[in-house]
Structure formats: structure tokens, C-alpha cells
C-alpha positions in Angstrom: 13.0 52.4 58.6 13.1 49.2 59.9 12.2 45.4 57.5 10.4 42.6 58.6 8.8 39.9 57.3 6.2 37.6 59.6 3.9 34.8 58.9 1.3 33.0 59.9 0.1 29.3 59.5 -3.5 29.6 59.1 -6.4 27.6 60.7 -9.1 26.9 58.0 -12.3 29.3 57.9 -10.9 31.1 61.1 -10.2 35.0 60.9 -6.6 35.2 61.7 -4.8 38.5 62.9 -1.1 38.2 61.3 0.3 41.8 62.0 -0.7 44.2 64.2 0.8 47.9 63.9 2.9 49.1 66.9 1.9 52.0 68.7 4.6 54.7 68.0 4.4 53.2 64.5 3.2 52.8 60.7 3.8 50.0 58.8 3.9 49.9 54.8 3.1 46.2 54.0 5.2 45.7 50.9 4.4 42.1 49.9 2.1 39.2 51.0 2.4 35.7 50.1 -0.2 33.4 50.6 0.8 29.7 50.3 -1.8 27.1 49.4 -0.5 23.7 50.4 -3.7 21.8 50.2 -4.4 19.1 47.1 -6.9 21.3 45.8 -7.9 25.2 44.7 -8.8 27.2 47.8 -9.7 31.0 48.3 -8.4 33.3 51.1 -9.5 36.7 52.1 -7.3 39.6 53.4 -8.6 42.2 56.0 -7.4 45.3 57.4 -8.9 46.8 60.3 -8.3 50.4 60.9 -9.0 50.5 64.9 -9.2 54.1 64.9 -12.3 54.3 63.1 -13.3 50.4 64.3 -14.0 49.6 61.0 -12.9 46.5 59.1 -12.0 46.7 55.1 -11.6 43.5 53.0 -8.0 43.6 50.7 -9.0 40.8 48.6 -12.5 38.9 49.0 -12.3 34.8 48.4 -9.5 34.8 45.9 -8.4 31.9 44.7 -4.8 30.4 44.7 -4.1 27.3 42.8 -3.2 24.0 44.4 0.3 24.1 45.8 1.2 27.5 44.8 1.8 30.9 46.1 -0.5 34.2 45.4 -1.3 37.5 46.1 1.1 40.6 44.6 1.0 44.3 45.2 2.8 45.0 42.3 4.1 48.5 42.7 1.5 49.4 45.7 1.3 49.0 48.8 -0.7 49.3 51.7 -0.1 51.5 54.9 -1.5 50.8 58.6 -1.2 52.8 61.5 -0.9 52.0 64.9 -2.9 49.8 66.3 -4.0 48.5 62.7 -4.6 44.6 62.3 -3.7 42.6 59.1 -6.1 39.6 59.1 -6.7 36.5 56.6 -9.1 34.1 56.2 -9.1 30.6 54.6 -11.8 28.6 52.9 -12.5 25.3 54.8 -10.7 22.4 54.3 -7.4 24.1 53.2 -4.1 24.6 54.7 -2.5 28.2 54.0 0.4 29.9 55.2 0.7 34.1 54.7 3.6 35.6 54.9 4.1 39.7 54.9 7.0 42.1 54.5 6.6 45.2 56.0 8.8 48.3 56.8 8.5 50.0 60.0 8.7 53.8 60.7 8.8 55.7 63.4 5.6 58.2 63.6 6.4 62.0 63.8 4.1 63.8 66.2 3.0 67.4 66.3 
């Protein structure tokens, strides 16, 4: 297992790729933090694109984050991405967000 953290400053109202799981690995997303650096409450949405199915799923849709605070906590749960899957985020128009994710990478075992 290799732990790493990734971060992205989001462009408001623009779908942004935060992390793409490398080929030959799966990724256990154990932590996501969304930091609202705006002077007002704003929302953020998180999506997972399953590239093997060509489908995008909403992890969290327009979750409000209080001004100048941090939100999102998986608690005791996590999200697993397979090779090529993408974690994406979109913040509300007029917002300034940074998103941080901590991920545990594991090599795939193939038959």
C-alpha cells in the first residue's frame, strides 16, 4: 500500500478531475476535504467516473459548505476506484474551493 494526498484548486462552476487511478492499481479514497475559501456559504458536488462502464455517479450533489470552513468526511467508509476511474469535483459559481483527497494505492492482482 502506498498512501498519497492530492489537491486541486477548483475553477468555479467547472467540472475538474481531482484524481485518476493509475493503470495497474486500485485506489481506496479514505478522506476528502473541501475547503470553502469564499466569504459566503457555497456548495460543491463530487462525482466518480467508472471508466470501465463509461458511467458517472454522483458521490455528493450540491453539498453546502459554510463560509471559510472545511466539509466532507467519509467517517468509517471509503470509496474504491479501479484503474482509470476518475474522482471529479464541481463548485458553485462565484466560489473559491480547494479539494484535498487522501488515497491508498494498491497494486492489482491479476489472474
